[in-house]
C-alpha positions in Angstrom: 54.4 91.5 74.5 55.5 88.7 76.7 55.9 88.9 80.5 59.3 90.3 81.4 61.2 87.8 84.1 60.2 89.4 87.7 64.0 90.4 88.2 64.5 92.1 84.8 61.6 93.9 85.6 63.1 95.1 88.7 66.0 96.4 87.0 64.0 98.5 84.5 62.5 99.6 87.3 65.2 100.6 89.4 67.0 101.8 86.1 64.0 104.3 85.2 63.9 105.4 89.2 67.6 106.5 89.2 67.3 108.0 85.8 64.6 110.3 87.0 66.5 111.2 90.2 69.4 112.3 88.0 67.3 114.4 86.1 65.6 116.1 89.3 69.4 116.7 90.3 69.5 121.2 90.6 72.4 121.8 87.6 75.4 122.2 90.1 75.3 118.7 91.2 75.0 117.5 87.8 78.0 119.4 86.8 79.6 118.2 89.3 78.9 114.3 88.9 80.3 114.9 84.9 83.5 116.6 86.8 83.5 112.9 89.0 83.2 111.4 85.4 86.0 112.9 83.8 88.1 112.3 86.9 87.3 108.7 86.8 88.0 108.3 82.9 90.9 110.3 82.8 93.6 107.9 83.7 92.4 105.5 81.1 92.6 108.3 78.5 96.0 109.5 79.5 97.3 105.7 79.1 95.9 105.2 75.4 98.0 108.5 74.9 94.8 110.9 74.6 95.3 114.7 76.1 92.6 115.1 79.2 91.5 118.1 80.3 89.5 118.0 83.5 87.3 120.7 84.6 88.0 122.6 87.4 85.0 123.6 89.7 85.7 126.9 92.0 86.9 125.8 95.5 87.8 122.6 94.5 91.6 120.9 94.6 93.3 120.2 91.5 92.6 116.8 90.4 95.0 113.9 90.9 97.4 113.4 87.9 97.0 116.8 86.5 
């Protein structure tokens, strides 16, 4: 295998470290991350005519646009 460009190696190492940090999160934090992604994607999907339902978490306000 040829040697990686040092910048590419650094990026791949950072990606792996982030993946491990996310995998180590407790389950409730993982769910919050998924809900945040849903909130971010909802306006785009709605603009495309899709029906979108963002999960609601206990104690959270209703997401904008619903």
